[in-house]
KOLMI-379933 format. One record per atom (N, C-alpha, C, O, CB): z, y, x. Coordinates in steps of 0.05 Angstrom, whole numbers, plus 5000, padded with zeros to 4 digits. Glycine has a CB too. Layout:
BEGIN
ZYX
...
REM end
This chain:
BEGIN
305780450828
307180700823
308780660797
307680570777
305180940820
311280740797
312880730773
311980950755
311281170764
315880750780
312180900728
311181100710
313181320705
312581530693
310380980684
315681290714
317781500712
318081610684
318881840681
317181720732
317381440664
317681530637
315581730628
315681840606
320281650633
313481770644
311381960637
309381820619
308881580622
309982070662
308181970600
306181850583
303781780599
302981920618
305382050560
302481560592
300081480606
297681660597
297581730573
299381180600
295981730615
293681890607
291881740588
291681490590
292181990632
290581880571
288681760553
286281660569
285481780589
287681960531
285081430561
282781330575
280481530573
280281670552
281981060565
278881550593
276581730592
274081590600
274181380613
277081980609
271881690592
269281580599
268581670627
268181910632
267081670578
268481480646
267981550674
265281680677
264881840695
268081300691
263381620659
260781750662
260982050657
259582200670
258781630641
262682130639
263082420633
264282550658
263482780665
264782460609
266282420670
267482540694
265382560717
265282760730
269882370703
263882350720
261782350741
259782580736
258982710755
260282080742
258982610711
257082830705
258283100710
256883280719
256282810676
260883130705
262183390712
262083440742
261583660751
265183390702
262583230758
262583250787
259783320797
259583450818
263583000800
257683240784
254983290793
253883570785
252083670798
253083080783
255083690765
254183940756
255084170774
257384160784
254983990727
253384380778
254484610792
256784730777
256684740752
252184830796
258884800790
261384880777
261285160765
262385350776
263684870797
259885190742
259485450730
262085580721
262285820723
257685420706
263985420711
266485540702
267885680725
268885900722
268285320690
267985560748
269185680772
267685930780
268886130789
269385480795
265085910778
263386150785
264086380767
264486610777
260386080781
264386330741
265086550723
267886650727
268486890726
264686460693
269686460732
272586530735
273086690760
274486890759
274286280735
271986600783
272486730808
270286900819
270687070836
273186520829
267886860808
265587020819
264586920845
263487070861
266387310821
264986660851
263986550876
261086460874
260086420852
265786320885
259886420897
257186310898
257286040912
259285970925
255186500913
255285880909
255285600918
252985540936
250785660934
255285410894
253385350954
251285250971
250984950966
252884800966
251985301001
248484860961
248084570957
248284430984
247384531004
245284520944
249484200984
249884041008
249083751002
249583650981
252784061019
247883621022
247183341020
249783171024
251383241041
244983251040
249982961009
252282781011
251482541028
249182461028
253282690984
253382431043
252782211061
251781961046
249881831054
255182131077
252981901023
252481641010
251481680981
251981510964
254881471010
250181910976
249281960949
246682110949
246182280967
251482110933
245082060929
242582210926
243082470910
241282640908
240382040912
245482500900
246082740884
247082960902
248382920922
248182670863
246283200895
247083440910
249983500906
250983490884
245283680902
251283570928
254083660926
254083970927
251984090933
255783550949
256284090920
256484380920
258984470935
261084360930
256484490891
258584660953
260884770967
260885080963
258785200960
260784710998
263285190961
263485480958
262485620983
263385551005
266385570951
260785820980
259785971003
262186101017
263986211005
257786190994
262186091044
264186221059
266586041067
268286121083
265286451045
266685801056
268785611063
267885451088
265885311086
269485421039
269285481110
268485341134
268485041132
270084921117
270185431158
266684911146
266384621145
269084491154
269784271144
264084521163
270484611173
272984501182
275084481159
276684291158
274184661206
275084681142
276884681119
276184461099
277884321089
276984951105
273584431094
272684221076
273483951088
274483781073
269584241071
272883911113
273583661127
276583601126
277483371124
272483661155
278183811129
281083781129
282183681103
284383571102
282284051136
280583721082
281483631055
279883381047
279883311023
281183851035
278583251066
276983011060
278182781076
276782611087
273983051068
280782761076
282182561093
281582281084
281382101101
285182611092
281282231058
280681961049
277881871057
277481641065
280981941019
275982051056
273281981063
272981921093
271881721101
271382211056
274182091110
273782071138
276081911152
275681811175
273582341151
278281881139
280581751151
282281961166
281282151178
279681531171
284881921166
286682111180
289281961187
289981761175
287382351162
290582061207
293181951216
292981651222
294681491216
295281991195
290681571235
290381291243
289381111221
288880871225
292881191254
289181211196
288281041174
285281031173
283881231180
289381151147
284280811164
281380781162
280380941137
281680911116
280580481159
278281091140
277281251118
275281081101
274580861109
275881491128
274481191079
272681051061
270080991076
268980771073
272081221036
269081191091
266481141106
266780911126
264980751127
265681401120
268880901140
269380691160
269580421146
268480221156
271780751177
271080411124
271480161110
268780071098
268179831098
273580191087
267180261088
264580181077
262780071098
261379871094
263280431063
262680201122
261080101144
261979821152
260279641157
261280281169
264579771153
265679511160
264779301140
263979081147
268779521162
264979361114
264179171093
261179121093
260278891089
265079281065
259579331098
256679301099
255879131123
254078961121
255279571100
257179181146
256679021170
257378731166
255878551174
258179131194
259678681153
260478401147
258478271128
257778031131
263278401134
257378421109
255378311091
252878231107
251778021102
254678521068
251978411125
249678351141
249978101158
248177941160
248978591159
252378071169
252977841186
252977581169
251877371178
255677871200
254177591146
254377341130
251777281115
251277041108
256577371110
250077481109
247677431093
245077451110
242977371101
247477621070
245277561134
242977581151
240977801142
238677811152
241477331152
241877981125
240178201116
241978431106
244378391102
238278111093
240778661102
242278881091
242678851061
241078721048
240779151097
244878951051
245378931022
243379101006
242379301016
248179011015
242779020982
241179180964
242779430957
245179450962
240379020938
241479620944
242779870936
245079820917
247179950919
240780070923
244779630899
246879560880
249279440895
251579510890
245879370858
248779250913
250879120928
252279320946
254679320948
249778880945
250679500958
251879700976
253779890960
255879960969
249779870989
252879960935
254580130918
257279980912
259380110912
253180200892
257079720907
259479570901
261279550925
263779560923
258779280891
260079520949
261679510973
263079780978
265279790987
259879440997
261680000973
262880260976
265180300956
267280420962
260780480971
264880190931
266980210912
269480050922
271680130920
266080100884
268879810933
270979640945
272379790967
274879790969
269879380955
270879930984
272080091006
273880310995
275980361007
269880211024
272980430974
274580640961
277280540952
279380660956
273080770938
277180300939
279680180930
281480090953
283880120951
279079950911
280279970973
281779870996
283280091011
285480051022
279979721015
282080331012
283280551027
284980731010
286080931021
281080711041
285280670985
286880850967
289780820974
290880600972
286280780938
291081040981
293981020987
295681000961
294681060939
294981271003
298080910964
299880890941
300381180931
300481370946
302580760949
300681200905
301281460893
304281520894
305981350891
300281470863
304781770899
307581870900
307682110882
306082300884
308481940929
309582110863
309782330844
310882580859
312982560872
311682260821
309382790857
310183050869
309583270850
307683250834
308783100897
311183470850
310683700831
308283860840
307383840863
313183880830
307184010822
304884180828
305684380850
304084450867
303884320803
308184480848
309084680868
309184550896
308384680915
311984780861
310084300898
310084160924
307184120934
306684170958
311583900922
305484030917
302683980925
301384240934
300084250955
301083860902
301784450919
300584710926
301584810952
300084910969
301084920904
304184790957
305384880982
304184721005
303584831026
308484850982
303884451002
302684281022
299784361028
298984391051
302883991014
298284411006
295384481010
295184751024
293484791042
294084500982
296884941016
296885211029
297585191059
296285321075
298785401015
299485021065
300384981093
298084861109
297484941132
302884811094
296884651098
294584521112
292284711116
291084721138
293684271097
291584871096
289385061098
289985271118
288285351134
288785191070
292485371118
293285581138
292985471166
291985621184
296185671132
293885231171
293685111198
290685081206
290085131229
295084831198
288985001188
286184961194
284785231199
283185261217
284784811172
285385431182
284085691184
285085861207
283686031217
284385841158
287585821215
288785981235
289686251224
290286441240
286886021258
289886281199
290886521185
291986441158
291486221149
288586741183
293486621145
294686561120
292486491099
290686651095
296286801110
292686251087
290586161069
290286331044
288086381035
291285871060
292486441034
292386611010
290886861016
289186951000
295186670999
291486991038
290087231046
287187181051
285387331043
291387361071
286586961064
283786881070
282286851043
279986951041
283686621086
283486711024
282086660998
281686920983
279586960971
283786470981
283587100985
283287360971
280987520983
279387650969
285887530973
280687511010
278487641023
275787521016
273787651011
278787641054
275787251014
273287111007
272287190979
269987250975
273686801008
274187190960
273387260933
272787560930
270987630914
275687180914
274287730944
273888020940
271188120951
270288330943
276088170953
269987970970
267488060982
264987980965
262788050972
267187961010
265487830944
263187730928
262587920906
264388040894
263787450917
259987950900
259088130878
259488000851
257687870841
256188220882
261788040838
262387920812
260388000791
259687840774
265187990804
259388250792
257588350772
254788230774
253088270757
257388650772
254288080796
251587960800
251287700784
249087580784
251187910829
253387600771
253187350757
251587400731
252187580716
256087240750
249587230727
247987250703
249287090680
250086860684
245087130708
249687230657
250787100634
248787090612
246787240612
253287260625
249186900593
247286870571
246787130556
244587180547
248286650552
248887290553
248487540537
247087750553
246487970542
251187640528
246387700578
244687890594
241787850587
240088020595
245187840624
241087640573
238287580567
237787600537
239587560521
237487300577
235287670529
234687660501
234887380490
234387190504
231787780496
235687350465
236087090453
233586910455
233886670459
236887120424
231287030452
228786880454
228486750481
227686520484
226287060449
229286900502
229086790530
231086560534
230486360547
229687020550
233486590522
235486380524
234486120511
234785910521
238186470510
233186150487
232085920473
229885790490
229685550491
230986000445
228085960502
225985850518
227085700542
226085480549
224186080528
229085810556
230285680579
231685420570
231485220584
232385860592
232985420547
234285180537
232184960532
232684720538
235885240512
229985030521
227884830516
226884710541
226384460543
225484960500
226484870562
225584770588
227684580600
226984360610
224985000608
230284650599
232384490609
232484220595
232684010607
235084630607
232284230568
232383980552
229983800559
230283560561
232284040522
227683920563
225283760570
225683630597
224983400601
222783940569
226583790617
226983680644
229083460645
228583250657
227883910663
231283500631
233383290631
232383040617
232882820625
235983400618
230883080595
229782860580
227782700596
227582460593
228482960555
226282830614
224382700631
225682540653
224582350663
222482900643
228082620661
229482500684
231482280676
231982100692
230782700700
232482300652
234682120644
234082000616
233182140598
237382260644
234681740613
234481610587
236681700569
236281750545
234481310590
239081730580
241381830564
242582060580
242582060605
243481610558
243682260566
244782490580
246782620561
246882570537
242682680588
248382800573
250382940558
250583230567
248883320582
253082800561
252583360558
253083650562
252883720592
251583910600
255783740551
254283560609
254483630637
251883580652
251383700673
256683470650
250183400641
247483370653
245883630649
244283710666
245983130642
246283750626
244884000620
245784220638
244284390646
245184080590
248384230643
249584440660
248584410689
248484610704
252584420659
247884170697
246984120725
244284240728
243084230750
246883820732
REM end
């Protein structure tokens, strides 16, 4: 991809990004008042989170890289192919570490070339795809989804006495400390 004179993004710690992805999305909960459903991931022991009320077909429609679309091999298919090839050449299944590396390789192999597009173009494309999948206007559907949720049911720290907040924080710190040798802000949020 040509840089088109754009500044390069600052490097970031991938562990911090990964931890953000694993945490329940509290900011979105507060901003929109949505609720979440935990979901099992195909290739991960970590819990995924989906917004309640979003149909599986819509989620799948926006998972084109994972599942493959338009005749392209998806990440899952490429990972299966690489794991099968490993089994054939080694006569055994790969270890968890090797399998993770093969899945990373599959992710890179299936990554399409980047094309610079404006946020307006991307948003219009996403809205069009969602509308086609839902069979109704995506914006109207989203407004109905958010409007039916009880925004006042969200528990905030100021709804609890400070002593209770401190007690809960101590429990969270103890649990995270028992599960992880190193951790950060987003591990606490999870």
